[in-house]
Every structure is written in structure tokens, then in C-alpha cells.
HTML snippet that shows the backbone in 3Dmol.js (N, CA, C, O; Angstrom):
<script src="https://3Dmol.org/build/3Dmol-min.js"></script>
<div id="view" style="width:600px;height:400px;position:relative"></div>
<script>
const pdb = `
ATOM      1  N   MET A   1       3.216 -16.854 -14.489  1.00  0.00           N
ATOM      2  CA  MET A   1       1.970 -16.078 -13.841  1.00  0.00           C
ATOM      3  C   MET A   1       2.393 -16.401 -12.286  1.00  0.00           C
ATOM      4  O   MET A   1       2.479 -15.422 -11.545  1.00  0.00           O
ATOM      5  N   LEU A   2       2.607 -17.428 -11.851  1.00  0.00           N
ATOM      6  CA  LEU A   2       3.018 -17.673 -10.614  1.00  0.00           C
ATOM      7  C   LEU A   2       4.161 -16.651 -10.077  1.00  0.00           C
ATOM      8  O   LEU A   2       4.071 -16.005  -9.033  1.00  0.00           O
ATOM      9  N   THR A   3       5.155 -16.626 -10.904  1.00  0.00           N
ATOM     10  CA  THR A   3       6.242 -15.522 -10.484  1.00  0.00           C
ATOM     11  C   THR A   3       5.714 -14.210 -10.334  1.00  0.00           C
ATOM     12  O   THR A   3       6.282 -13.447  -9.552  1.00  0.00           O
ATOM     13  N   VAL A   4       4.665 -13.815 -10.993  1.00  0.00           N
ATOM     14  CA  VAL A   4       4.293 -12.368 -10.881  1.00  0.00           C
ATOM     15  C   VAL A   4       3.427 -12.315  -9.573  1.00  0.00           C
ATOM     16  O   VAL A   4       3.496 -11.343  -8.821  1.00  0.00           O
ATOM     17  N   LEU A   5       2.547 -13.469  -9.303  1.00  0.00           N
ATOM     18  CA  LEU A   5       1.706 -13.551  -8.124  1.00  0.00           C
ATOM     19  C   LEU A   5       2.679 -13.432  -6.760  1.00  0.00           C
ATOM     20  O   LEU A   5       2.387 -12.718  -5.802  1.00  0.00           O
ATOM     21  N   ILE A   6       3.671 -14.112  -6.830  1.00  0.00           N
ATOM     22  CA  ILE A   6       4.767 -14.156  -5.613  1.00  0.00           C
ATOM     23  C   ILE A   6       5.291 -12.651  -5.551  1.00  0.00           C
ATOM     24  O   ILE A   6       5.180 -11.991  -4.517  1.00  0.00           O
ATOM     25  N   LEU A   7       5.822 -12.185  -6.620  1.00  0.00           N
ATOM     26  CA  LEU A   7       6.410 -11.011  -6.682  1.00  0.00           C
ATOM     27  C   LEU A   7       5.416  -9.827  -6.086  1.00  0.00           C
ATOM     28  O   LEU A   7       5.743  -8.993  -5.242  1.00  0.00           O
ATOM     29  N   SER A   8       4.211  -9.945  -6.681  1.00  0.00           N
ATOM     30  CA  SER A   8       3.162  -9.133  -5.994  1.00  0.00           C
ATOM     31  C   SER A   8       2.790  -9.033  -4.631  1.00  0.00           C
ATOM     32  O   SER A   8       2.480  -7.952  -4.131  1.00  0.00           O
ATOM     33  N   VAL A   9       2.802 -10.174  -3.958  1.00  0.00           N
ATOM     34  CA  VAL A   9       2.596 -10.303  -2.813  1.00  0.00           C
ATOM     35  C   VAL A   9       4.089  -9.815  -1.817  1.00  0.00           C
ATOM     36  O   VAL A   9       4.022  -9.253  -0.723  1.00  0.00           O
ATOM     37  N   ILE A  10       5.194 -10.149  -2.438  1.00  0.00           N
ATOM     38  CA  ILE A  10       6.319  -9.539  -1.798  1.00  0.00           C
ATOM     39  C   ILE A  10       6.605  -8.231  -1.691  1.00  0.00           C
ATOM     40  O   ILE A  10       7.108  -7.708  -0.696  1.00  0.00           O
ATOM     41  N   SER A  11       6.197  -7.504  -3.016  1.00  0.00           N
ATOM     42  CA  SER A  11       6.270  -6.022  -3.190  1.00  0.00           C
ATOM     43  C   SER A  11       5.092  -5.373  -2.257  1.00  0.00           C
ATOM     44  O   SER A  11       5.289  -4.370  -1.572  1.00  0.00           O
ATOM     45  N   GLY A  12       3.889  -6.044  -2.313  1.00  0.00           N
ATOM     46  CA  GLY A  12       2.772  -5.420  -1.482  1.00  0.00           C
ATOM     47  C   GLY A  12       3.077  -5.413  -0.040  1.00  0.00           C
ATOM     48  O   GLY A  12       2.695  -4.478   0.664  1.00  0.00           O
ATOM     49  N   ALA A  13       3.813  -6.509   0.484  1.00  0.00           N
ATOM     50  CA  ALA A  13       4.199  -6.576   1.980  1.00  0.00           C
ATOM     51  C   ALA A  13       5.377  -5.321   2.327  1.00  0.00           C
ATOM     52  O   ALA A  13       5.370  -4.661   3.366  1.00  0.00           O
ATOM     53  N   ILE A  14       6.122  -5.205   1.490  1.00  0.00           N
ATOM     54  CA  ILE A  14       7.054  -4.054   1.546  1.00  0.00           C
ATOM     55  C   ILE A  14       6.576  -2.701   1.428  1.00  0.00           C
ATOM     56  O   ILE A  14       6.781  -1.844   2.288  1.00  0.00           O
ATOM     57  N   ILE A  15       5.911  -2.504   0.316  1.00  0.00           N
ATOM     58  CA  ILE A  15       4.931  -1.252   0.297  1.00  0.00           C
ATOM     59  C   ILE A  15       4.098  -1.027   1.432  1.00  0.00           C
ATOM     60  O   ILE A  15       4.061   0.033   2.057  1.00  0.00           O
ATOM     61  N   GLY A  16       3.383  -2.121   1.702  1.00  0.00           N
ATOM     62  CA  GLY A  16       2.206  -1.884   2.831  1.00  0.00           C
ATOM     63  C   GLY A  16       3.022  -1.597   4.233  1.00  0.00           C
ATOM     64  O   GLY A  16       2.479  -0.833   5.031  1.00  0.00           O
ATOM     65  N   GLY A  17       4.157  -2.107   4.536  1.00  0.00           N
ATOM     66  CA  GLY A  17       4.843  -2.159   5.664  1.00  0.00           C
ATOM     67  C   GLY A  17       5.510  -0.976   5.801  1.00  0.00           C
ATOM     68  O   GLY A  17       5.700  -0.432   6.889  1.00  0.00           O
ATOM     69  N   LEU A  18       5.958  -0.457   4.502  1.00  0.00           N
ATOM     70  CA  LEU A  18       6.518   1.082   4.670  1.00  0.00           C
ATOM     71  C   LEU A  18       5.229   2.194   4.754  1.00  0.00           C
ATOM     72  O   LEU A  18       5.385   3.229   5.402  1.00  0.00           O
ATOM     73  N   GLY A  19       4.231   1.975   4.211  1.00  0.00           N
ATOM     74  CA  GLY A  19       2.981   2.767   4.523  1.00  0.00           C
ATOM     75  C   GLY A  19       2.629   2.600   5.804  1.00  0.00           C
ATOM     76  O   GLY A  19       2.172   3.629   6.303  1.00  0.00           O
ATOM     77  N   ARG A  20       2.688   1.504   6.642  1.00  0.00           N
ATOM     78  CA  ARG A  20       2.286   1.530   8.086  1.00  0.00           C
ATOM     79  C   ARG A  20       3.363   2.186   8.949  1.00  0.00           C
ATOM     80  O   ARG A  20       3.097   2.627  10.068  1.00  0.00           O
ATOM     81  N   LEU A  21       4.508   2.240   8.444  1.00  0.00           N
ATOM     82  CA  LEU A  21       5.650   3.123   9.330  1.00  0.00           C
ATOM     83  C   LEU A  21       5.837   4.429   9.149  1.00  0.00           C
ATOM     84  O   LEU A  21       6.486   5.151   9.905  1.00  0.00           O
ATOM     85  N   VAL A  22       5.210   4.810   8.026  1.00  0.00           N
ATOM     86  CA  VAL A  22       4.962   6.175   7.717  1.00  0.00           C
ATOM     87  C   VAL A  22       3.863   6.856   8.738  1.00  0.00           C
ATOM     88  O   VAL A  22       4.035   7.963   9.248  1.00  0.00           O
ATOM     89  N   LEU A  23       2.689   6.011   8.961  1.00  0.00           N
ATOM     90  CA  LEU A  23       1.759   6.400   9.838  1.00  0.00           C
ATOM     91  C   LEU A  23       2.165   6.591  11.262  1.00  0.00           C
ATOM     92  O   LEU A  23       2.931   5.783  11.788  1.00  0.00           O
ATOM     93  N   PRO A  24       1.666   7.672  11.949  1.00  0.00           N
ATOM     94  CA  PRO A  24       2.120   7.591  13.178  1.00  0.00           C
ATOM     95  C   PRO A  24       0.924   6.657  14.232  1.00  0.00           C
ATOM     96  O   PRO A  24      -0.218   6.407  13.844  1.00  0.00           O
ATOM     97  N   GLY A  25       1.331   6.341  15.252  1.00  0.00           N
ATOM     98  CA  GLY A  25       0.493   5.591  16.009  1.00  0.00           C
ATOM     99  C   GLY A  25       0.557   4.046  15.674  1.00  0.00           C
ATOM    100  O   GLY A  25       1.385   3.519  14.931  1.00  0.00           O
ATOM    101  N   LYS A  26      -0.480   3.409  16.365  1.00  0.00           N
ATOM    102  CA  LYS A  26      -0.669   1.850  16.097  1.00  0.00           C
ATOM    103  C   LYS A  26      -1.764   1.798  15.146  1.00  0.00           C
ATOM    104  O   LYS A  26      -2.725   2.560  15.255  1.00  0.00           O
ATOM    105  N   GLN A  27      -1.670   0.962  14.246  1.00  0.00           N
ATOM    106  CA  GLN A  27      -2.736   0.546  13.443  1.00  0.00           C
ATOM    107  C   GLN A  27      -3.102  -0.879  13.507  1.00  0.00           C
ATOM    108  O   GLN A  27      -2.409  -1.862  13.248  1.00  0.00           O
ATOM    109  N   ASP A  28      -4.449  -0.792  13.940  1.00  0.00           N
ATOM    110  CA  ASP A  28      -4.974  -2.267  14.392  1.00  0.00           C
ATOM    111  C   ASP A  28      -5.463  -3.193  13.273  1.00  0.00           C
ATOM    112  O   ASP A  28      -6.579  -3.711  13.244  1.00  0.00           O
ATOM    113  N   ILE A  29      -4.515  -3.338  12.370  1.00  0.00           N
ATOM    114  CA  ILE A  29      -5.068  -4.321  11.137  1.00  0.00           C
ATOM    115  C   ILE A  29      -4.031  -5.356  11.150  1.00  0.00           C
ATOM    116  O   ILE A  29      -3.037  -5.222  11.863  1.00  0.00           O
ATOM    117  N   GLY A  30      -4.206  -6.384  10.403  1.00  0.00           N
ATOM    118  CA  GLY A  30      -3.604  -7.524  10.162  1.00  0.00           C
ATOM    119  C   GLY A  30      -2.502  -7.473   9.123  1.00  0.00           C
ATOM    120  O   GLY A  30      -2.437  -6.521   8.345  1.00  0.00           O
ATOM    121  N   TRP A  31      -1.523  -8.604   9.087  1.00  0.00           N
ATOM    122  CA  TRP A  31      -0.649  -8.366   8.075  1.00  0.00           C
ATOM    123  C   TRP A  31      -1.417  -8.876   6.671  1.00  0.00           C
ATOM    124  O   TRP A  31      -0.728  -8.658   5.674  1.00  0.00           O
ATOM    125  N   VAL A  32      -2.520  -9.419   6.442  1.00  0.00           N
ATOM    126  CA  VAL A  32      -3.248  -9.809   5.420  1.00  0.00           C
ATOM    127  C   VAL A  32      -3.766  -8.343   4.593  1.00  0.00           C
ATOM    128  O   VAL A  32      -3.678  -8.167   3.378  1.00  0.00           O
ATOM    129  N   ALA A  33      -4.285  -7.432   5.529  1.00  0.00           N
ATOM    130  CA  ALA A  33      -4.798  -6.191   5.160  1.00  0.00           C
ATOM    131  C   ALA A  33      -3.644  -5.547   4.896  1.00  0.00           C
ATOM    132  O   ALA A  33      -3.708  -4.888   3.858  1.00  0.00           O
ATOM    133  N   THR A  34      -2.387  -5.491   5.584  1.00  0.00           N
ATOM    134  CA  THR A  34      -1.265  -4.677   5.183  1.00  0.00           C
ATOM    135  C   THR A  34      -0.650  -5.007   3.688  1.00  0.00           C
ATOM    136  O   THR A  34      -0.080  -4.197   2.957  1.00  0.00           O
ATOM    137  N   ILE A  35      -0.903  -6.372   3.422  1.00  0.00           N
ATOM    138  CA  ILE A  35      -0.226  -6.653   2.039  1.00  0.00           C
ATOM    139  C   ILE A  35      -1.183  -6.379   1.012  1.00  0.00           C
ATOM    140  O   ILE A  35      -0.781  -5.953  -0.071  1.00  0.00           O
ATOM    141  N   LEU A  36      -2.531  -6.593   1.243  1.00  0.00           N
ATOM    142  CA  LEU A  36      -3.565  -6.047   0.311  1.00  0.00           C
ATOM    143  C   LEU A  36      -3.473  -4.710  -0.040  1.00  0.00           C
ATOM    144  O   LEU A  36      -3.576  -4.334  -1.208  1.00  0.00           O
ATOM    145  N   SER A  37      -3.254  -3.845   1.056  1.00  0.00           N
ATOM    146  CA  SER A  37      -3.181  -2.458   0.990  1.00  0.00           C
ATOM    147  C   SER A  37      -1.762  -2.101  -0.058  1.00  0.00           C
ATOM    148  O   SER A  37      -1.789  -1.332  -1.019  1.00  0.00           O
ATOM    149  N   GLY A  38      -0.700  -2.793   0.371  1.00  0.00           N
ATOM    150  CA  GLY A  38       0.397  -2.447  -0.256  1.00  0.00           C
ATOM    151  C   GLY A  38       0.350  -2.774  -1.865  1.00  0.00           C
ATOM    152  O   GLY A  38       0.844  -2.056  -2.734  1.00  0.00           O
ATOM    153  N   ILE A  39      -0.352  -4.015  -2.078  1.00  0.00           N
ATOM    154  CA  ILE A  39      -0.518  -4.291  -3.520  1.00  0.00           C
ATOM    155  C   ILE A  39      -1.413  -3.375  -4.317  1.00  0.00           C
ATOM    156  O   ILE A  39      -1.111  -2.988  -5.446  1.00  0.00           O
ATOM    157  N   VAL A  40      -2.630  -3.008  -3.633  1.00  0.00           N
ATOM    158  CA  VAL A  40      -3.502  -2.028  -4.306  1.00  0.00           C
ATOM    159  C   VAL A  40      -2.731  -0.703  -4.611  1.00  0.00           C
ATOM    160  O   VAL A  40      -2.848  -0.122  -5.690  1.00  0.00           O
ATOM    161  N   ALA A  41      -1.936  -0.264  -3.592  1.00  0.00           N
ATOM    162  CA  ALA A  41      -1.370   1.072  -3.424  1.00  0.00           C
ATOM    163  C   ALA A  41      -0.500   1.152  -4.683  1.00  0.00           C
ATOM    164  O   ALA A  41      -0.553   2.079  -5.490  1.00  0.00           O
ATOM    165  N   SER A  42       0.382  -0.013  -4.777  1.00  0.00           N
ATOM    166  CA  SER A  42       1.439  -0.207  -5.649  1.00  0.00           C
ATOM    167  C   SER A  42       0.929  -0.274  -7.194  1.00  0.00           C
ATOM    168  O   SER A  42       1.583   0.390  -7.998  1.00  0.00           O
ATOM    169  N   ILE A  43      -0.154  -1.000  -7.666  1.00  0.00           N
ATOM    170  CA  ILE A  43      -0.900  -1.071  -8.749  1.00  0.00           C
ATOM    171  C   ILE A  43      -1.366   0.411  -9.047  1.00  0.00           C
ATOM    172  O   ILE A  43      -1.029   1.018 -10.063  1.00  0.00           O
ATOM    173  N   VAL A  44      -2.231   0.961  -7.990  1.00  0.00           N
ATOM    174  CA  VAL A  44      -2.662   2.423  -8.352  1.00  0.00           C
ATOM    175  C   VAL A  44      -1.692   3.492  -8.620  1.00  0.00           C
ATOM    176  O   VAL A  44      -1.937   4.400  -9.415  1.00  0.00           O
ATOM    177  N   ALA A  45      -0.612   3.395  -7.976  1.00  0.00           N
ATOM    178  CA  ALA A  45       0.395   4.369  -7.834  1.00  0.00           C
ATOM    179  C   ALA A  45       1.227   4.098  -9.333  1.00  0.00           C
ATOM    180  O   ALA A  45       1.461   5.073 -10.047  1.00  0.00           O
ATOM    181  N   SER A  46       1.586   2.936  -9.693  1.00  0.00           N
ATOM    182  CA  SER A  46       2.213   2.706 -10.982  1.00  0.00           C
ATOM    183  C   SER A  46       1.232   3.153 -12.116  1.00  0.00           C
ATOM    184  O   SER A  46       1.720   3.841 -13.013  1.00  0.00           O
ATOM    185  N   LEU A  47      -0.017   2.858 -12.169  1.00  0.00           N
ATOM    186  CA  LEU A  47      -0.924   3.620 -13.217  1.00  0.00           C
ATOM    187  C   LEU A  47      -0.837   5.134 -13.131  1.00  0.00           C
ATOM    188  O   LEU A  47      -0.783   5.786 -14.174  1.00  0.00           O
ATOM    189  N   ILE A  48      -0.820   5.751 -11.896  1.00  0.00           N
ATOM    190  CA  ILE A  48      -0.899   7.179 -11.951  1.00  0.00           C
ATOM    191  C   ILE A  48       0.618   7.527 -12.529  1.00  0.00           C
ATOM    192  O   ILE A  48       0.724   8.330 -13.456  1.00  0.00           O
ATOM    193  N   ALA A  49       1.648   6.970 -12.017  1.00  0.00           N
ATOM    194  CA  ALA A  49       2.747   7.422 -12.697  1.00  0.00           C
ATOM    195  C   ALA A  49       2.981   7.183 -14.125  1.00  0.00           C
ATOM    196  O   ALA A  49       3.752   7.963 -14.684  1.00  0.00           O
ATOM    197  N   PHE A  50       2.475   6.289 -14.778  1.00  0.00           N
ATOM    198  CA  PHE A  50       2.221   5.892 -16.033  1.00  0.00           C
ATOM    199  C   PHE A  50       1.683   7.096 -16.727  1.00  0.00           C
ATOM    200  O   PHE A  50       2.279   7.756 -17.579  1.00  0.00           O
ATOM    201  N   VAL A  51       0.282   7.338 -16.182  1.00  0.00           N
ATOM    202  CA  VAL A  51      -0.311   8.515 -16.861  1.00  0.00           C
ATOM    203  C   VAL A  51       0.340   9.813 -16.747  1.00  0.00           C
ATOM    204  O   VAL A  51       0.340  10.579 -17.710  1.00  0.00           O
ATOM    205  N   LEU A  52       0.924  10.133 -15.583  1.00  0.00           N
ATOM    206  CA  LEU A  52       1.572  11.461 -15.492  1.00  0.00           C
ATOM    207  C   LEU A  52       3.055  11.339 -16.091  1.00  0.00           C
ATOM    208  O   LEU A  52       3.734  12.365 -16.054  1.00  0.00           O
ATOM    209  N   GLY A  53       3.610  10.195 -16.629  1.00  0.00           N
ATOM    210  CA  GLY A  53       4.696  10.302 -17.450  1.00  0.00           C
ATOM    211  C   GLY A  53       5.952  10.120 -16.775  1.00  0.00           C
ATOM    212  O   GLY A  53       6.974  10.309 -17.435  1.00  0.00           O
ATOM    213  N   PHE A  54       6.056   9.746 -15.431  1.00  0.00           N
ATOM    214  CA  PHE A  54       7.155   9.398 -14.721  1.00  0.00           C
ATOM    215  C   PHE A  54       7.256   7.988 -14.061  1.00  0.00           C
ATOM    216  O   PHE A  54       7.693   7.726 -12.940  1.00  0.00           O
ATOM    217  N   HIS A  55       6.736   7.104 -15.039  1.00  0.00           N
ATOM    218  CA  HIS A  55       6.797   5.402 -14.651  1.00  0.00           C
ATOM    219  C   HIS A  55       8.264   5.058 -14.712  1.00  0.00           C
ATOM    220  O   HIS A  55       8.728   4.171 -13.995  1.00  0.00           O
ATOM    221  N   ASP A  56       9.012   5.761 -15.575  1.00  0.00           N
ATOM    222  CA  ASP A  56      10.486   5.230 -15.736  1.00  0.00           C
ATOM    223  C   ASP A  56      11.416   5.551 -14.653  1.00  0.00           C
ATOM    224  O   ASP A  56      12.518   5.014 -14.545  1.00  0.00           O
ATOM    225  N   LYS A  57      10.855   6.624 -13.681  1.00  0.00           N
ATOM    226  CA  LYS A  57      11.603   6.966 -12.482  1.00  0.00           C
ATOM    227  C   LYS A  57      11.381   6.327 -11.147  1.00  0.00           C
ATOM    228  O   LYS A  57      10.349   6.517 -10.504  1.00  0.00           O
ATOM    229  N   THR A  58      12.221   5.678 -10.801  1.00  0.00           N
ATOM    230  CA  THR A  58      12.178   4.667  -9.676  1.00  0.00           C
ATOM    231  C   THR A  58      11.574   5.426  -8.506  1.00  0.00           C
ATOM    232  O   THR A  58      10.449   5.214  -8.053  1.00  0.00           O
ATOM    233  N   LEU A  59      12.517   6.417  -8.025  1.00  0.00           N
ATOM    234  CA  LEU A  59      12.293   7.164  -6.803  1.00  0.00           C
ATOM    235  C   LEU A  59      10.886   7.722  -6.448  1.00  0.00           C
ATOM    236  O   LEU A  59      10.301   7.526  -5.383  1.00  0.00           O
ATOM    237  N   PRO A  60      10.389   8.518  -7.607  1.00  0.00           N
ATOM    238  CA  PRO A  60       9.224   9.132  -7.280  1.00  0.00           C
ATOM    239  C   PRO A  60       7.970   8.160  -7.316  1.00  0.00           C
ATOM    240  O   PRO A  60       7.009   8.345  -6.570  1.00  0.00           O
ATOM    241  N   THR A  61       8.023   7.291  -8.071  1.00  0.00           N
ATOM    242  CA  THR A  61       7.013   6.157  -8.051  1.00  0.00           C
ATOM    243  C   THR A  61       7.131   5.341  -6.697  1.00  0.00           C
ATOM    244  O   THR A  61       6.066   4.976  -6.200  1.00  0.00           O
ATOM    245  N   LEU A  62       8.114   5.068  -6.155  1.00  0.00           N
ATOM    246  CA  LEU A  62       8.271   4.417  -4.953  1.00  0.00           C
ATOM    247  C   LEU A  62       7.611   5.480  -3.635  1.00  0.00           C
ATOM    248  O   LEU A  62       6.977   5.091  -2.655  1.00  0.00           O
ATOM    249  N   ILE A  63       7.920   6.641  -3.915  1.00  0.00           N
ATOM    250  CA  ILE A  63       7.362   7.528  -3.003  1.00  0.00           C
ATOM    251  C   ILE A  63       5.786   7.748  -3.156  1.00  0.00           C
ATOM    252  O   ILE A  63       5.041   7.887  -2.186  1.00  0.00           O
ATOM    253  N   LEU A  64       5.456   7.761  -4.201  1.00  0.00           N
ATOM    254  CA  LEU A  64       3.757   7.571  -4.431  1.00  0.00           C
ATOM    255  C   LEU A  64       3.164   6.434  -4.142  1.00  0.00           C
ATOM    256  O   LEU A  64       1.977   6.484  -3.820  1.00  0.00           O
ATOM    257  N   GLN A  65       3.833   5.179  -4.187  1.00  0.00           N
ATOM    258  CA  GLN A  65       3.380   4.010  -3.759  1.00  0.00           C
ATOM    259  C   GLN A  65       3.192   3.977  -2.365  1.00  0.00           C
ATOM    260  O   GLN A  65       2.082   3.773  -1.873  1.00  0.00           O
ATOM    261  N   VAL A  66       4.325   4.186  -1.626  1.00  0.00           N
ATOM    262  CA  VAL A  66       4.355   4.467  -0.032  1.00  0.00           C
ATOM    263  C   VAL A  66       3.155   5.432   0.364  1.00  0.00           C
ATOM    264  O   VAL A  66       2.331   5.058   1.199  1.00  0.00           O
ATOM    265  N   VAL A  67       3.066   6.677  -0.243  1.00  0.00           N
ATOM    266  CA  VAL A  67       2.002   7.609   0.208  1.00  0.00           C
ATOM    267  C   VAL A  67       0.719   6.718   0.063  1.00  0.00           C
ATOM    268  O   VAL A  67       0.122   6.490   1.115  1.00  0.00           O
ATOM    269  N   LEU A  68       0.182   6.153  -1.160  1.00  0.00           N
ATOM    270  CA  LEU A  68      -0.866   5.750  -1.224  1.00  0.00           C
ATOM    271  C   LEU A  68      -1.327   4.334  -0.251  1.00  0.00           C
ATOM    272  O   LEU A  68      -2.451   3.934   0.050  1.00  0.00           O
ATOM    273  N   ALA A  69      -0.002   3.798   0.076  1.00  0.00           N
ATOM    274  CA  ALA A  69      -0.207   2.536   0.797  1.00  0.00           C
ATOM    275  C   ALA A  69      -0.531   3.076   2.349  1.00  0.00           C
ATOM    276  O   ALA A  69      -1.216   2.472   3.173  1.00  0.00           O
ATOM    277  N   ALA A  70       0.075   4.252   2.523  1.00  0.00           N
ATOM    278  CA  ALA A  70      -0.250   4.681   3.998  1.00  0.00           C
ATOM    279  C   ALA A  70      -1.874   5.213   4.088  1.00  0.00           C
ATOM    280  O   ALA A  70      -2.585   5.100   5.087  1.00  0.00           O
ATOM    281  N   ALA A  71      -2.231   5.756   2.927  1.00  0.00           N
ATOM    282  CA  ALA A  71      -3.595   6.432   2.667  1.00  0.00           C
ATOM    283  C   ALA A  71      -4.466   5.070   2.897  1.00  0.00           C
ATOM    284  O   ALA A  71      -5.462   5.118   3.618  1.00  0.00           O
ATOM    285  N   CYS A  72      -4.024   3.728   2.202  1.00  0.00           N
ATOM    286  CA  CYS A  72      -5.004   2.589   2.124  1.00  0.00           C
ATOM    287  C   CYS A  72      -5.020   1.936   3.593  1.00  0.00           C
ATOM    288  O   CYS A  72      -6.030   1.401   4.051  1.00  0.00           O
ATOM    289  N   VAL A  73      -3.753   2.036   4.312  1.00  0.00           N
ATOM    290  CA  VAL A  73      -3.736   1.302   5.770  1.00  0.00           C
ATOM    291  C   VAL A  73      -4.536   2.321   6.599  1.00  0.00           C
ATOM    292  O   VAL A  73      -5.382   1.862   7.365  1.00  0.00           O
ATOM    293  N   ALA A  74      -4.384   3.496   6.540  1.00  0.00           N
ATOM    294  CA  ALA A  74      -5.131   4.525   7.344  1.00  0.00           C
ATOM    295  C   ALA A  74      -6.608   4.171   7.119  1.00  0.00           C
ATOM    296  O   ALA A  74      -7.445   4.183   8.022  1.00  0.00           O
ATOM    297  N   PHE A  75      -6.844   3.870   5.906  1.00  0.00           N
ATOM    298  CA  PHE A  75      -8.596   3.875   5.402  1.00  0.00           C
ATOM    299  C   PHE A  75      -9.125   2.413   6.273  1.00  0.00           C
ATOM    300  O   PHE A  75     -10.135   2.267   6.963  1.00  0.00           O
ATOM    301  N   VAL A  76      -8.175   1.559   5.988  1.00  0.00           N
ATOM    302  CA  VAL A  76      -8.660   0.083   6.505  1.00  0.00           C
ATOM    303  C   VAL A  76      -8.535   0.125   7.899  1.00  0.00           C
ATOM    304  O   VAL A  76      -9.348  -0.589   8.485  1.00  0.00           O
ATOM    305  N   ALA A  77      -7.621   0.859   8.721  1.00  0.00           N
ATOM    306  CA  ALA A  77      -7.685   0.809  10.008  1.00  0.00           C
ATOM    307  C   ALA A  77      -8.811   1.771  10.596  1.00  0.00           C
ATOM    308  O   ALA A  77      -9.207   1.585  11.746  1.00  0.00           O
ATOM    309  N   ARG A  78      -9.256   2.655   9.921  1.00  0.00           N
ATOM    310  CA  ARG A  78     -10.527   3.346  10.549  1.00  0.00           C
ATOM    311  C   ARG A  78     -11.745   2.596  10.062  1.00  0.00           C
ATOM    312  O   ARG A  78     -12.835   2.805  10.594  1.00  0.00           O
ATOM    313  N   ARG A  79     -11.609   1.752   9.096  1.00  0.00           N
ATOM    314  CA  ARG A  79     -13.088   0.916   8.960  1.00  0.00           C
ATOM    315  C   ARG A  79     -12.991  -0.054  10.096  1.00  0.00           C
ATOM    316  O   ARG A  79     -13.978  -0.214  10.814  1.00  0.00           O
ATOM    317  N   GLN A  80     -11.966  -0.664  10.300  1.00  0.00           N
ATOM    318  CA  GLN A  80     -12.064  -1.749  11.327  1.00  0.00           C
ATOM    319  C   GLN A  80     -12.334  -1.128  12.676  1.00  0.00           C
ATOM    320  O   GLN A  80     -13.058  -1.744  13.458  1.00  0.00           O
ATOM    321  N   ALA A  81     -11.817   0.037  13.020  1.00  0.00           N
ATOM    322  CA  ALA A  81     -12.028   0.704  14.169  1.00  0.00           C
ATOM    323  C   ALA A  81     -13.491   1.123  14.291  1.00  0.00           C
ATOM    324  O   ALA A  81     -14.041   1.043  15.390  1.00  0.00           O
ATOM    325  N   ALA A  82     -14.074   1.514  13.340  1.00  0.00           N
ATOM    326  CA  ALA A  82     -15.537   1.863  13.286  1.00  0.00           C
ATOM    327  C   ALA A  82     -16.418   0.596  13.453  1.00  0.00           C
ATOM    328  O   ALA A  82     -17.483   0.629  14.070  1.00  0.00           O
ATOM    329  N   LYS A  83     -15.926  -0.506  12.879  1.00  0.00           N
ATOM    330  CA  LYS A  83     -16.620  -1.586  12.881  1.00  0.00           C
ATOM    331  C   LYS A  83     -16.661  -2.091  14.513  1.00  0.00           C
ATOM    332  O   LYS A  83     -17.669  -2.352  15.170  1.00  0.00           O
ATOM    333  N   LYS A  84     -15.406  -2.136  14.898  1.00  0.00           N
ATOM    334  CA  LYS A  84     -15.309  -2.640  16.187  1.00  0.00           C
ATOM    335  C   LYS A  84     -16.213  -1.958  17.334  1.00  0.00           C
ATOM    336  O   LYS A  84     -16.797  -2.541  18.247  1.00  0.00           O
ATOM    337  N   ASN A  85     -16.183  -0.570  17.058  1.00  0.00           N
ATOM    338  CA  ASN A  85     -16.935   0.334  17.971  1.00  0.00           C
ATOM    339  C   ASN A  85     -18.249   0.466  17.830  1.00  0.00           C
ATOM    340  O   ASN A  85     -18.969   1.028  18.656  1.00  0.00           O
ATOM    341  N   GLY A  86     -18.685  -0.120  16.620  1.00  0.00           N
ATOM    342  CA  GLY A  86     -20.177  -0.051  16.861  1.00  0.00           C
ATOM    343  C   GLY A  86     -20.865   0.114  15.298  1.00  0.00           C
ATOM    344  O   GLY A  86     -22.086   0.196  15.167  1.00  0.00           O
TER     345      GLY A  86
END
`;
const viewer = $3Dmol.createViewer("view");
viewer.addModel(pdb, "pdb");
viewer.setStyle({}, {cartoon: {color: "spectrum"}});
viewer.zoomTo();
viewer.render();
</script>
């Protein structure tokens, strides 16, 4: 169980970081939000890949994970900006 948790955090950091790299400009979110966005995106993308039947293909699943991580990071950045501005 501990191994799964550690690997989830590591993969979330990598996927979240790639999601931030894909987005243009600066995202004003912290590293915890980036990791959590990556973990959520990784889980959701893996479930989508499983449902659509390409879960055994690494590259399409990774691309889907990064795209969803970028969407999660953008969503979190917009929420934090809106909260900061009023």
C-alpha cells in the first residue's frame, strides 16, 4: 500500500509537471496542487483509456494523462486567480 502511494505521488508530480509545461504562460499554483492535479488526471485518463479499450497502449494513455493534467492545472490556476482577485 505504501509503495502504491509513493508511486502515485511520483507519477502525479511527473504528469502534473508535464501538464504545466504544455500550458503557455505562468501558472500561479503550488507544487502540491500540481501533484494533486497530476494524480487526478492520471487516474481519470487511465479509466478513460480502459473504457475506450486502449489501456494497454502506453503512448496514447500518457498523452491523454498529460492533456487532462493540463486541463486540471488550468482549472486550478483559474480558480486561484479568481479567488485572489475577489
